[in-house]
N, C-alpha and C positions, 0 to 999 in steps of 0.2 A: 607480447608479440612472439617471443621465442617459444612459449608453451604452445601456442596455436600452430606455429610452423612445425614444431616437433610432432604434434598429433597428426597434422597433415602428412608429414613424412612417414609416420607409422602406417597410416591408412594407405598411402601410395605403395609402400613396400608390400603390404598385405595383398593389395590388388594385383601387383605385378607378379608375385609368386603364386597367387591363387588362380589367376586367369591367364596372364600373358605368357609366362614361362611354360605351363602345360600346353598352350596352343602352339608355341614355337617348337617345343621339344617332343611333341607327340607322347605326352605322359599318360600312362594308362589310368591314373586316378581321375583324369578328366572325363572319362567315358560315363561314369555314373552321373556326373553333373550335367553332361551334355544330354543324356536321355531325359533328365528332368526339365531342361530348358529348351529342348528341340521344338516344342510346340509354340514357342515364342518367336518373334521376328528375328531373323538372322540377317546381318548386314555384311558380315565377313564370310568369305567362302570356306567350305570344308576342303582342305587340301590333303588328299590321301586319307589318313585317319587322324588328322589334326583337327580337333573339334574347337570351333571358335566360341567366344563368349556371346551371349545373346545381345541384341541391339541395345537393350536397356543398360546393361553393364558396359558395353562399348562406349555409349554416349556419356554415361556417368563418369567413366574413367577419363574421357577426353576433358570434361570439365574439372575433374579432380586433378589431373596432371597440370592443367593451366593454373588452377588455384594454388597448387603447391609451388609452381615456378614463380608466380607473383609474390606469394608469401615469403619464399626464400630470398627473392630479390629485395623485397622491402626490409626484411630482417638484416640482410648483409649491408644494405645501404644505411640503415639505422645504426648498426654497430660501427661502421666506418666513420660516421659523422660524430660519434662519441656524445651524442646528446640523447636524452631520454625521449621516449615517445610522448606526444602531447596528451595521450589518453592513459598514461601509465598510472597505476594505482600507488 
């Protein structure tokens, strides 16, 4: 359980720093990615020169953040109860 949560945490951090920080900070490295993804559906607005992630990544990240939150909650609950997971190897 901890390994899965750790991998979800890594994936979440990568997506935050790869998509959302450049969108929030107007990072110039996002321009090349935006020109590649601009043909795809956009659900977030372009604010000034802040280029948003495409709809596919925005929706994927919504599910990723929810999965990470649930996995983290389950891991913390399992560690507090001090009993091993029923599916532990």
